[in-house]
py3Dmol code that shows the C-alpha trace and the ligand (Angstrom):
import py3Dmol

protein = """\
ATOM      1  CA  MET A   1      85.800 103.085  98.896  1.00  0.00           C
ATOM      2  CA  ILE A   2      85.045 102.753 102.618  1.00  0.00           C
ATOM      3  CA  TYR A   3      81.496 103.093 103.886  1.00  0.00           C
ATOM      4  CA  LYS A   4      79.811 104.014 107.104  1.00  0.00           C
ATOM      5  CA  VAL A   5      76.077 103.555 107.271  1.00  0.00           C
ATOM      6  CA  ARG A   6      73.839 106.523 107.954  1.00  0.00           C
ATOM      7  CA  ALA A   7      71.561 106.258 110.963  1.00  0.00           C
ATOM      8  CA  GLU A   8      68.456 107.991 109.811  1.00  0.00           C
ATOM      9  CA  SER A   9      66.988 105.348 107.481  1.00  0.00           C
ATOM     10  CA  PRO A  10      66.918 101.939 109.176  1.00  0.00           C
ATOM     11  CA  GLN A  11      65.338 100.198 106.152  1.00  0.00           C
ATOM     12  CA  GLY A  12      67.178 101.785 103.267  1.00  0.00           C
ATOM     13  CA  GLN A  13      70.458 102.629 105.033  1.00  0.00           C
ATOM     14  CA  ARG A  14      72.574 105.017 103.028  1.00  0.00           C
ATOM     15  CA  ALA A  15      76.272 104.315 102.584  1.00  0.00           C
ATOM     16  CA  MET A  16      78.634 107.266 103.151  1.00  0.00           C
ATOM     17  CA  PRO A  17      82.399 107.279 102.714  1.00  0.00           C
ATOM     18  CA  ILE A  18      84.539 107.209 105.870  1.00  0.00           C
ATOM     19  CA  GLU A  19      86.740 110.262 105.737  1.00  0.00           C
ATOM     20  CA  THR A  20      87.584 111.214 109.312  1.00  0.00           C
ATOM     21  CA  ILE A  21      89.135 108.974 111.943  1.00  0.00           C
ATOM     22  CA  ALA A  22      89.504 110.007 115.581  1.00  0.00           C
ATOM     23  CA  VAL A  23      92.351 108.337 117.473  1.00  0.00           C
ATOM     24  CA  ILE A  24      91.875 108.525 121.239  1.00  0.00           C
ATOM     25  CA  GLY A  25      95.158 108.450 123.187  1.00  0.00           C
ATOM     26  CA  SER A  26      98.384 109.632 121.536  1.00  0.00           C
ATOM     27  CA  GLY A  27     100.950 107.416 123.254  1.00  0.00           C
ATOM     28  CA  LEU A  28     103.147 104.765 121.679  1.00  0.00           C
ATOM     29  CA  MET A  29     100.252 103.079 119.839  1.00  0.00           C
ATOM     30  CA  GLY A  30      97.946 106.046 119.264  1.00  0.00           C
ATOM     31  CA  ARG A  31     100.567 108.082 117.432  1.00  0.00           C
ATOM     32  CA  GLY A  32     101.457 105.067 115.263  1.00  0.00           C
ATOM     33  CA  ILE A  33      97.790 104.463 114.464  1.00  0.00           C
ATOM     34  CA  ALA A  34      97.398 108.157 113.620  1.00  0.00           C
ATOM     35  CA  TYR A  35     100.398 107.859 111.263  1.00  0.00           C
ATOM     36  CA  ALA A  36      98.793 104.898 109.465  1.00  0.00           C
ATOM     37  CA  SER A  37      95.494 106.759 109.282  1.00  0.00           C
ATOM     38  CA  LEU A  38      97.144 109.878 107.824  1.00  0.00           C
ATOM     39  CA  THR A  39      99.140 107.981 105.211  1.00  0.00           C
ATOM     40  CA  GLY A  40      95.973 106.015 104.418  1.00  0.00           C
ATOM     41  CA  GLY A  41      94.380 109.295 103.324  1.00  0.00           C
ATOM     42  CA  PHE A  42      92.078 109.902 106.279  1.00  0.00           C
ATOM     43  CA  ARG A  43      91.603 113.245 107.963  1.00  0.00           C
ATOM     44  CA  THR A  44      92.857 112.260 111.423  1.00  0.00           C
ATOM     45  CA  ILE A  45      91.881 113.868 114.713  1.00  0.00           C
ATOM     46  CA  LEU A  46      94.357 112.838 117.400  1.00  0.00           C
ATOM     47  CA  HIS A  47      93.120 113.276 120.960  1.00  0.00           C
ATOM     48  CA  ASP A  48      94.941 113.038 124.272  1.00  0.00           C
ATOM     49  CA  VAL A  49      94.190 114.440 127.700  1.00  0.00           C
ATOM     50  CA  ALA A  50      97.862 115.400 128.087  1.00  0.00           C
ATOM     51  CA  ALA A  51      99.030 118.361 125.982  1.00  0.00           C
ATOM     52  CA  ASP A  52     102.687 117.266 126.186  1.00  0.00           C
ATOM     53  CA  ALA A  53     101.773 113.763 124.962  1.00  0.00           C
ATOM     54  CA  LEU A  54     100.011 115.311 121.971  1.00  0.00           C
ATOM     55  CA  ASP A  55     103.064 117.472 121.203  1.00  0.00           C
ATOM     56  CA  ARG A  56     105.391 114.479 121.423  1.00  0.00           C
ATOM     57  CA  ALA A  57     103.057 112.439 119.215  1.00  0.00           C
ATOM     58  CA  CYS A  58     102.933 115.124 116.509  1.00  0.00           C
ATOM     59  CA  ALA A  59     106.736 115.430 116.584  1.00  0.00           C
ATOM     60  CA  GLN A  60     107.095 111.643 116.250  1.00  0.00           C
ATOM     61  CA  ILE A  61     104.622 111.551 113.351  1.00  0.00           C
ATOM     62  CA  ARG A  62     106.717 114.205 111.587  1.00  0.00           C
ATOM     63  CA  ARG A  63     109.868 112.106 112.168  1.00  0.00           C
ATOM     64  CA  ASP A  64     108.119 108.976 110.879  1.00  0.00           C
ATOM     65  CA  LEU A  65     107.007 110.830 107.746  1.00  0.00           C
ATOM     66  CA  ASP A  66     110.574 112.083 107.187  1.00  0.00           C
ATOM     67  CA  GLU A  67     111.865 108.554 107.599  1.00  0.00           C
ATOM     68  CA  ALA A  68     109.309 107.289 105.080  1.00  0.00           C
ATOM     69  CA  ILE A  69     110.537 109.915 102.591  1.00  0.00           C
ATOM     70  CA  ALA A  70     114.175 108.920 103.234  1.00  0.00           C
ATOM     71  CA  ARG A  71     113.312 105.253 102.654  1.00  0.00           C
ATOM     72  CA  GLY A  72     111.486 106.074  99.433  1.00  0.00           C
ATOM     73  CA  LYS A  73     108.124 104.944 100.844  1.00  0.00           C
ATOM     74  CA  LEU A  74     106.472 108.358 100.498  1.00  0.00           C
ATOM     75  CA  THR A  75     107.063 111.332  98.225  1.00  0.00           C
ATOM     76  CA  PRO A  76     107.670 114.680  99.993  1.00  0.00           C
ATOM     77  CA  ALA A  77     104.339 115.892  98.547  1.00  0.00           C
ATOM     78  CA  ASP A  78     102.424 112.896  99.931  1.00  0.00           C
ATOM     79  CA  ALA A  79     104.073 113.324 103.343  1.00  0.00           C
ATOM     80  CA  ALA A  80     103.164 117.025 103.392  1.00  0.00           C
ATOM     81  CA  ALA A  81      99.568 116.194 102.432  1.00  0.00           C
ATOM     82  CA  ALA A  82      99.407 113.561 105.202  1.00  0.00           C
ATOM     83  CA  LEU A  83     100.652 116.062 107.787  1.00  0.00           C
ATOM     84  CA  LYS A  84      98.011 118.552 106.663  1.00  0.00           C
ATOM     85  CA  ARG A  85      95.312 116.004 107.497  1.00  0.00           C
ATOM     86  CA  LEU A  86      96.500 115.789 111.139  1.00  0.00           C
ATOM     87  CA  GLU A  87      94.426 117.644 113.741  1.00  0.00           C
ATOM     88  CA  PRO A  88      95.582 117.433 117.379  1.00  0.00           C
ATOM     89  CA  GLU A  89      92.621 117.924 119.730  1.00  0.00           C
ATOM     90  CA  GLN A  90      92.589 118.026 123.506  1.00  0.00           C
ATOM     91  CA  GLU A  91      88.793 117.910 123.875  1.00  0.00           C
ATOM     92  CA  LEU A  92      87.294 114.438 123.557  1.00  0.00           C
ATOM     93  CA  GLY A  93      83.897 115.835 122.569  1.00  0.00           C
ATOM     94  CA  ALA A  94      85.342 117.861 119.695  1.00  0.00           C
ATOM     95  CA  ALA A  95      87.391 114.876 118.479  1.00  0.00           C
ATOM     96  CA  ALA A  96      84.433 112.489 118.643  1.00  0.00           C
ATOM     97  CA  CYS A  97      81.622 114.556 117.168  1.00  0.00           C
ATOM     98  CA  ASP A  98      83.327 114.920 113.797  1.00  0.00           C
ATOM     99  CA  ALA A  99      84.559 111.344 113.458  1.00  0.00           C
ATOM    100  CA  ASP A 100      83.247 108.702 111.064  1.00  0.00           C
ATOM    101  CA  PHE A 101      85.297 105.981 112.797  1.00  0.00           C
ATOM    102  CA  VAL A 102      87.052 105.971 116.185  1.00  0.00           C
ATOM    103  CA  ILE A 103      90.105 104.020 117.359  1.00  0.00           C
ATOM    104  CA  GLU A 104      90.808 104.087 121.088  1.00  0.00           C
ATOM    105  CA  ALA A 105      94.364 103.633 122.415  1.00  0.00           C
ATOM    106  CA  VAL A 106      94.258 104.874 126.022  1.00  0.00           C
ATOM    107  CA  PRO A 107      96.143 102.900 128.729  1.00  0.00           C
ATOM    108  CA  GLU A 108      95.147  99.288 129.432  1.00  0.00           C
ATOM    109  CA  ASP A 109      92.850  99.997 132.388  1.00  0.00           C
ATOM    110  CA  ILE A 110      89.288  98.667 132.233  1.00  0.00           C
ATOM    111  CA  ALA A 111      87.723 101.508 134.268  1.00  0.00           C
ATOM    112  CA  LEU A 112      89.355 104.068 131.973  1.00  0.00           C
ATOM    113  CA  LYS A 113      88.262 102.238 128.810  1.00  0.00           C
ATOM    114  CA  LEU A 114      84.662 101.911 130.075  1.00  0.00           C
ATOM    115  CA  ARG A 115      84.518 105.618 130.906  1.00  0.00           C
ATOM    116  CA  THR A 116      86.053 106.536 127.541  1.00  0.00           C
ATOM    117  CA  PHE A 117      83.591 104.386 125.570  1.00  0.00           C
ATOM    118  CA  GLU A 118      80.629 105.706 127.512  1.00  0.00           C
ATOM    119  CA  ARG A 119      81.682 109.249 126.617  1.00  0.00           C
ATOM    120  CA  LEU A 120      82.438 108.360 122.982  1.00  0.00           C
ATOM    121  CA  ASP A 121      79.018 106.719 122.719  1.00  0.00           C
ATOM    122  CA  GLN A 122      77.363 109.928 123.896  1.00  0.00           C
ATOM    123  CA  ARG A 123      79.287 112.133 121.488  1.00  0.00           C
ATOM    124  CA  CYS A 124      79.626 110.122 118.259  1.00  0.00           C
ATOM    125  CA  GLY A 125      76.982 109.661 115.585  1.00  0.00           C
ATOM    126  CA  GLU A 126      75.045 106.517 116.417  1.00  0.00           C
ATOM    127  CA  GLN A 127      76.303 104.453 113.467  1.00  0.00           C
ATOM    128  CA  VAL A 128      79.969 105.326 114.036  1.00  0.00           C
ATOM    129  CA  VAL A 129      82.153 102.273 114.722  1.00  0.00           C
ATOM    130  CA  LEU A 130      84.115 102.442 117.987  1.00  0.00           C
ATOM    131  CA  ALA A 131      87.262 100.296 117.841  1.00  0.00           C
ATOM    132  CA  THR A 132      89.554  99.497 120.767  1.00  0.00           C
ATOM    133  CA  ASN A 133      93.240  98.641 120.511  1.00  0.00           C
ATOM    134  CA  THR A 134      93.145  96.724 123.794  1.00  0.00           C
ATOM    135  CA  SER A 135      95.642  93.877 124.096  1.00  0.00           C
ATOM    136  CA  GLY A 136      93.724  91.838 126.615  1.00  0.00           C
ATOM    137  CA  LEU A 137      90.655  93.493 128.140  1.00  0.00           C
ATOM    138  CA  SER A 138      87.168  92.197 127.322  1.00  0.00           C
ATOM    139  CA  ILE A 139      85.862  93.994 124.236  1.00  0.00           C
ATOM    140  CA  THR A 140      82.397  92.627 125.070  1.00  0.00           C
ATOM    141  CA  GLU A 141      82.579  94.381 128.448  1.00  0.00           C
ATOM    142  CA  ILE A 142      83.779  97.601 126.784  1.00  0.00           C
ATOM    143  CA  ALA A 143      80.932  97.326 124.225  1.00  0.00           C
ATOM    144  CA  ALA A 144      78.406  96.948 127.047  1.00  0.00           C
ATOM    145  CA  ALA A 145      79.330 100.452 128.268  1.00  0.00           C
ATOM    146  CA  THR A 146      77.739 101.787 125.062  1.00  0.00           C
ATOM    147  CA  ARG A 147      74.288 101.719 123.484  1.00  0.00           C
ATOM    148  CA  ARG A 148      75.834 100.328 120.290  1.00  0.00           C
ATOM    149  CA  PRO A 149      77.503  96.986 121.128  1.00  0.00           C
ATOM    150  CA  ALA A 150      77.053  95.863 117.501  1.00  0.00           C
ATOM    151  CA  ARG A 151      79.270  98.784 116.453  1.00  0.00           C
ATOM    152  CA  VAL A 152      82.147  98.032 118.876  1.00  0.00           C
ATOM    153  CA  VAL A 153      85.097  95.970 117.669  1.00  0.00           C
ATOM    154  CA  GLY A 154      88.706  95.183 118.542  1.00  0.00           C
ATOM    155  CA  MET A 155      91.450  96.539 116.308  1.00  0.00           C
ATOM    156  CA  HIS A 156      94.744  95.150 117.567  1.00  0.00           C
ATOM    157  CA  PHE A 157      97.713  96.940 116.015  1.00  0.00           C
ATOM    158  CA  PHE A 158     101.376  96.055 116.542  1.00  0.00           C
ATOM    159  CA  ASN A 159     104.308  98.164 117.650  1.00  0.00           C
ATOM    160  CA  PRO A 160     105.844  99.952 115.760  1.00  0.00           C
ATOM    161  CA  VAL A 161     102.595 100.583 113.883  1.00  0.00           C
ATOM    162  CA  PRO A 162     104.143 102.366 110.869  1.00  0.00           C
ATOM    163  CA  LYS A 163     106.227  99.258 110.106  1.00  0.00           C
ATOM    164  CA  MET A 164     104.023  96.354 111.232  1.00  0.00           C
ATOM    165  CA  LYS A 165     101.650  95.037 108.575  1.00  0.00           C
ATOM    166  CA  LEU A 166      99.063  93.189 110.656  1.00  0.00           C
ATOM    167  CA  VAL A 167      95.850  94.227 112.389  1.00  0.00           C
ATOM    168  CA  GLU A 168      93.863  91.600 114.281  1.00  0.00           C
ATOM    169  CA  VAL A 169      90.174  92.525 113.906  1.00  0.00           C
ATOM    170  CA  VAL A 170      88.454  91.130 116.982  1.00  0.00           C
ATOM    171  CA  ARG A 171      84.783  90.192 117.069  1.00  0.00           C
ATOM    172  CA  ALA A 172      83.155  90.607 120.487  1.00  0.00           C
ATOM    173  CA  LEU A 173      79.877  88.891 121.430  1.00  0.00           C
ATOM    174  CA  ASP A 174      77.603  91.398 119.679  1.00  0.00           C
ATOM    175  CA  THR A 175      79.897  92.850 116.989  1.00  0.00           C
ATOM    176  CA  SER A 176      77.978  92.870 113.697  1.00  0.00           C
ATOM    177  CA  ALA A 177      79.307  91.500 110.406  1.00  0.00           C
ATOM    178  CA  ASP A 178      78.859  94.988 108.942  1.00  0.00           C
ATOM    179  CA  THR A 179      81.117  96.447 111.643  1.00  0.00           C
ATOM    180  CA  VAL A 180      83.786  93.824 110.937  1.00  0.00           C
ATOM    181  CA  GLY A 181      83.575  94.619 107.219  1.00  0.00           C
ATOM    182  CA  ILE A 182      83.928  98.381 107.760  1.00  0.00           C
ATOM    183  CA  THR A 183      86.876  97.809 110.108  1.00  0.00           C
ATOM    184  CA  VAL A 184      88.676  95.502 107.680  1.00  0.00           C
ATOM    185  CA  ASP A 185      88.245  98.113 104.930  1.00  0.00           C
ATOM    186  CA  VAL A 186      89.594 100.898 107.145  1.00  0.00           C
ATOM    187  CA  ALA A 187      92.612  98.778 108.085  1.00  0.00           C
ATOM    188  CA  ARG A 188      93.282  97.909 104.447  1.00  0.00           C
ATOM    189  CA  ARG A 189      93.103 101.550 103.471  1.00  0.00           C
ATOM    190  CA  MET A 190      95.719 102.185 106.166  1.00  0.00           C
ATOM    191  CA  GLY A 191      97.930  99.739 104.263  1.00  0.00           C
ATOM    192  CA  LYS A 192      97.460  96.888 106.734  1.00  0.00           C
ATOM    193  CA  GLU A 193      96.641  93.212 106.316  1.00  0.00           C
ATOM    194  CA  THR A 194      93.918  91.847 108.572  1.00  0.00           C
ATOM    195  CA  VAL A 195      92.902  88.632 110.256  1.00  0.00           C
ATOM    196  CA  ILE A 196      89.507  88.169 111.913  1.00  0.00           C
ATOM    197  CA  VAL A 197      89.510  86.687 115.391  1.00  0.00           C
ATOM    198  CA  LYS A 198      86.760  85.814 117.839  1.00  0.00           C
ATOM    199  CA  GLU A 199      87.373  87.537 121.163  1.00  0.00           C
ATOM    200  CA  SER A 200      89.634  85.239 123.183  1.00  0.00           C
ATOM    201  CA  ALA A 201      92.643  85.716 125.444  1.00  0.00           C
ATOM    202  CA  GLY A 202      95.782  86.668 123.521  1.00  0.00           C
ATOM    203  CA  PHE A 203      93.937  86.663 120.159  1.00  0.00           C
ATOM    204  CA  ILE A 204      96.147  84.749 117.669  1.00  0.00           C
ATOM    205  CA  THR A 205      99.513  86.425 117.949  1.00  0.00           C
ATOM    206  CA  SER A 206     100.052  87.001 121.685  1.00  0.00           C
ATOM    207  CA  ARG A 207      98.826  83.493 122.519  1.00  0.00           C
ATOM    208  CA  ILE A 208     101.246  81.739 120.169  1.00  0.00           C
ATOM    209  CA  ASN A 209     104.105  84.127 120.844  1.00  0.00           C
ATOM    210  CA  ALA A 210     103.806  83.748 124.625  1.00  0.00           C
ATOM    211  CA  MET A 211     103.766  79.978 124.218  1.00  0.00           C
ATOM    212  CA  ILE A 212     106.961  79.953 122.120  1.00  0.00           C
ATOM    213  CA  GLY A 213     108.685  82.333 124.538  1.00  0.00           C
ATOM    214  CA  ASN A 214     107.670  80.257 127.542  1.00  0.00           C
ATOM    215  CA  GLU A 215     108.876  77.036 125.889  1.00  0.00           C
ATOM    216  CA  ALA A 216     112.236  78.705 125.248  1.00  0.00           C
ATOM    217  CA  PHE A 217     112.571  79.484 128.985  1.00  0.00           C
ATOM    218  CA  LEU A 218     111.587  75.894 129.886  1.00  0.00           C
ATOM    219  CA  MET A 219     114.286  74.589 127.513  1.00  0.00           C
ATOM    220  CA  LEU A 220     116.873  76.937 128.976  1.00  0.00           C
ATOM    221  CA  GLN A 221     115.898  75.807 132.454  1.00  0.00           C
ATOM    222  CA  GLU A 222     116.315  72.155 131.421  1.00  0.00           C
ATOM    223  CA  GLY A 223     119.757  72.905 129.974  1.00  0.00           C
ATOM    224  CA  VAL A 224     118.704  71.818 126.483  1.00  0.00           C
ATOM    225  CA  ALA A 225     120.804  74.556 124.839  1.00  0.00           C
ATOM    226  CA  THR A 226     122.277  78.009 125.433  1.00  0.00           C
ATOM    227  CA  PRO A 227     120.109  81.123 124.848  1.00  0.00           C
ATOM    228  CA  GLU A 228     122.306  81.997 121.863  1.00  0.00           C
ATOM    229  CA  ASP A 229     121.743  78.589 120.269  1.00  0.00           C
ATOM    230  CA  ILE A 230     117.981  78.598 120.949  1.00  0.00           C
ATOM    231  CA  ASP A 231     117.760  82.038 119.296  1.00  0.00           C
ATOM    232  CA  LYS A 232     119.973  80.904 116.403  1.00  0.00           C
ATOM    233  CA  ALA A 233     117.882  77.756 115.871  1.00  0.00           C
ATOM    234  CA  LEU A 234     114.631  79.692 115.560  1.00  0.00           C
ATOM    235  CA  LYS A 235     116.154  82.297 113.278  1.00  0.00           C
ATOM    236  CA  LEU A 236     118.059  80.021 110.922  1.00  0.00           C
ATOM    237  CA  GLY A 237     116.002  76.843 111.203  1.00  0.00           C
ATOM    238  CA  LEU A 238     112.501  78.292 111.400  1.00  0.00           C
ATOM    239  CA  ASN A 239     113.068  81.654 109.720  1.00  0.00           C
ATOM    240  CA  HIS A 240     111.873  83.714 112.691  1.00  0.00           C
ATOM    241  CA  PRO A 241     113.203  87.278 112.316  1.00  0.00           C
ATOM    242  CA  MET A 242     114.296  87.323 115.976  1.00  0.00           C
ATOM    243  CA  GLY A 243     115.080  84.633 118.519  1.00  0.00           C
ATOM    244  CA  PRO A 244     112.650  84.225 121.457  1.00  0.00           C
ATOM    245  CA  PHE A 245     115.182  85.607 123.966  1.00  0.00           C
ATOM    246  CA  GLU A 246     116.097  88.582 121.804  1.00  0.00           C
ATOM    247  CA  LEU A 247     112.378  89.262 121.480  1.00  0.00           C
ATOM    248  CA  VAL A 248     111.510  88.912 125.166  1.00  0.00           C
ATOM    249  CA  ASP A 249     114.407  91.234 126.059  1.00  0.00           C
ATOM    250  CA  LEU A 250     112.875  93.807 123.743  1.00  0.00           C
ATOM    251  CA  VAL A 251     109.262  93.327 124.881  1.00  0.00           C
ATOM    252  CA  GLY A 252     110.204  93.218 128.583  1.00  0.00           C
ATOM    253  CA  LEU A 253     110.249  90.100 130.731  1.00  0.00           C
ATOM    254  CA  ASP A 254     107.723  91.651 133.138  1.00  0.00           C
ATOM    255  CA  THR A 255     105.303  92.287 130.260  1.00  0.00           C
ATOM    256  CA  ARG A 256     105.735  88.710 129.015  1.00  0.00           C
ATOM    257  CA  LEU A 257     105.159  87.352 132.532  1.00  0.00           C
ATOM    258  CA  ALA A 258     101.948  89.400 132.847  1.00  0.00           C
ATOM    259  CA  VAL A 259     100.695  88.060 129.488  1.00  0.00           C
ATOM    260  CA  LEU A 260     101.410  84.456 130.520  1.00  0.00           C
ATOM    261  CA  GLU A 261      99.683  84.930 133.881  1.00  0.00           C
ATOM    262  CA  PHE A 262      96.661  86.346 132.050  1.00  0.00           C
ATOM    263  CA  LEU A 263      96.634  83.426 129.578  1.00  0.00           C
ATOM    264  CA  GLN A 264      97.002  80.929 132.433  1.00  0.00           C
ATOM    265  CA  LYS A 265      94.053  82.488 134.243  1.00  0.00           C
ATOM    266  CA  SER A 266      91.919  82.619 131.089  1.00  0.00           C
ATOM    267  CA  LEU A 267      92.911  79.458 129.224  1.00  0.00           C
ATOM    268  CA  GLY A 268      94.522  77.087 131.712  1.00  0.00           C
ATOM    269  CA  GLU A 269      97.676  75.500 133.068  1.00  0.00           C
ATOM    270  CA  LYS A 270      99.306  75.071 129.657  1.00  0.00           C
ATOM    271  CA  TYR A 271     100.323  78.734 129.964  1.00  0.00           C
ATOM    272  CA  ARG A 272     101.884  78.560 133.462  1.00  0.00           C
ATOM    273  CA  PRO A 273     104.965  80.847 133.313  1.00  0.00           C
ATOM    274  CA  ALA A 274     108.299  79.011 133.350  1.00  0.00           C
ATOM    275  CA  PRO A 275     109.910  79.303 136.820  1.00  0.00           C
ATOM    276  CA  LEU A 276     113.118  80.639 135.205  1.00  0.00           C
ATOM    277  CA  LEU A 277     111.170  83.531 133.663  1.00  0.00           C
ATOM    278  CA  VAL A 278     109.615  84.322 137.055  1.00  0.00           C
ATOM    279  CA  GLN A 279     113.107  84.233 138.617  1.00  0.00           C
ATOM    280  CA  HIS A 280     114.480  86.670 136.015  1.00  0.00           C
ATOM    281  CA  VAL A 281     111.657  89.108 136.766  1.00  0.00           C
ATOM    282  CA  LYS A 282     112.223  88.786 140.530  1.00  0.00           C
ATOM    283  CA  ALA A 283     115.911  89.534 139.944  1.00  0.00           C
ATOM    284  CA  GLY A 284     114.962  92.735 138.103  1.00  0.00           C
ATOM    285  CA  ARG A 285     116.279  91.361 134.811  1.00  0.00           C
ATOM    286  CA  LEU A 286     113.440  92.897 132.830  1.00  0.00           C
ATOM    287  CA  GLY A 287     115.174  93.181 129.462  1.00  0.00           C
ATOM    288  CA  LYS A 288     116.845  95.795 127.326  1.00  0.00           C
ATOM    289  CA  LYS A 289     114.996  98.668 129.047  1.00  0.00           C
ATOM    290  CA  VAL A 290     117.036  98.049 132.245  1.00  0.00           C
ATOM    291  CA  GLY A 291     120.225  96.927 130.504  1.00  0.00           C
ATOM    292  CA  ARG A 292     119.849  93.267 131.426  1.00  0.00           C
ATOM    293  CA  GLY A 293     117.395  90.490 130.648  1.00  0.00           C
ATOM    294  CA  VAL A 294     118.350  87.096 129.298  1.00  0.00           C
ATOM    295  CA  TYR A 295     121.302  88.912 127.731  1.00  0.00           C
ATOM    296  CA  ASP A 296     123.491  91.595 129.246  1.00  0.00           C
ATOM    297  CA  TYR A 297     123.417  94.959 127.447  1.00  0.00           C
ATOM    298  CA  GLY A 298     126.030  96.643 129.614  1.00  0.00           C
ATOM    299  CA  GLU A 299     124.062  99.802 130.226  1.00  0.00           C
ATOM    300  CA  ARG A 300     120.457 101.061 130.173  1.00  0.00           C
ATOM    301  CA  SER A 301     119.141 101.643 126.669  1.00  0.00           C
TER     302      SER A 301
END
"""
ligand_1 = """\
44
NAD
P 100.789 104.706 126.279
O 100.849 104.785 127.748
O 102.046 104.858 125.468
O 99.751 105.791 125.711
C 98.503 106.045 126.289
C 98.145 107.503 126.040
O 96.801 107.705 126.474
C 99.020 108.515 126.801
O 99.519 109.478 125.895
C 98.035 109.155 127.806
O 98.311 110.528 128.044
C 96.719 108.979 127.093
N 95.558 108.992 127.968
C 95.450 108.617 129.265
N 94.198 108.766 129.699
C 93.471 109.251 128.643
C 92.120 109.615 128.448
N 91.236 109.501 129.419
N 91.737 110.101 127.240
C 92.646 110.252 126.242
N 93.950 109.903 126.350
C 94.352 109.406 127.541
O 100.085 103.293 125.968
P 100.208 102.391 124.626
O 101.380 101.473 124.753
O 100.058 103.269 123.448
O 98.912 101.457 124.792
C 97.619 101.910 124.482
C 96.709 100.722 124.280
O 97.214 99.916 123.217
C 96.590 99.805 125.497
O 95.284 99.306 125.574
C 97.579 98.680 125.157
O 97.246 97.470 125.800
C 97.372 98.570 123.651
N 98.467 97.950 122.901
C 99.770 98.246 123.215
C 100.802 97.670 122.462
C 102.252 98.006 122.765
O 103.144 97.344 122.190
N 102.528 99.014 123.589
C 100.502 96.800 121.403
C 99.166 96.542 121.094
C 98.154 97.124 121.860
"""
view = py3Dmol.view(width=600, height=400)
view.addModel(protein, "pdb")
view.setStyle({"model": 0}, {"cartoon": {"style": "trace"}})
view.addModel(ligand_1, "xyz")
view.setStyle({"model": 1}, {"stick": {}})
view.zoomTo()
view.show()
């Protein structure tokens, strides 16, 4: 059972089950988070400012549920029950006031996140946990836009959310242990595994992944091996599911470069992007999305 803590009795706080999750932003991540919330049994209010984004998100959630049925992961009855718990909502106030727990997934823009958290803070019950799915913005700064910094936490999901098992639960400066505990329980109920991380650039996963990807570019630049053999070595020798070049082509070389620049600025020279990566980005070889990255895909995909 998941608990939120009622505001009205500071000494003898009363535990109440978390039943309703509001997901703010229904793009790539928000709709995946809403899917996990629905299949985890939560009533899920999905909010977006754009009506067409909300429509697309609901359609994708339906497709994901159908796929889960086809793969034997959900029964048709469970999928239908999950869909019934979905409530698209274009008004932030209406989405927030009913929520026991909020997960924000609006674009990675600090001014937008600060504004969103300020508004959520005004509209949500005062003990409601406000989680952000930010990849790299300061959760401490986002928390400071509210009157409840102890109740603000990072919840870093991975794309595609329905298939990826991990959530990094990120502790900002003032995040309380209670908030971390509630967040871990919510994630588990969504069927996810969690790790707890102190707020720091790249958390665990992006920091290590960017380092491996950068090292692969440095090796390619030095002529140590071909991209195919570097990928093969990591897959067959280290059991990585994808090679670093296959992965960076999927993620986007521009995105990887931005992550490395951010890590370099935050953590130091160790993360300086490999010159060959910078060259690829300058050449417009951004990965699969443009048909060419480290590998050539022939046409746009
Ligand atoms: P996205 O652009 O696909 O979706 C963002 C959605 O937010 C859009 O539907 C947009 O209409 C909506 N939106 C914009 N302004 C809004 C507002 N004021 N209120 C409500 N909705 C608003 O972005 P995304 O890839 O889903 O990323 C969302 C967050 O998740 C970012 O912080 C990103 O860094 C983080 N993240 C992304 C990934 C990834 O792989 N894409 C992985 C982990 C974390």
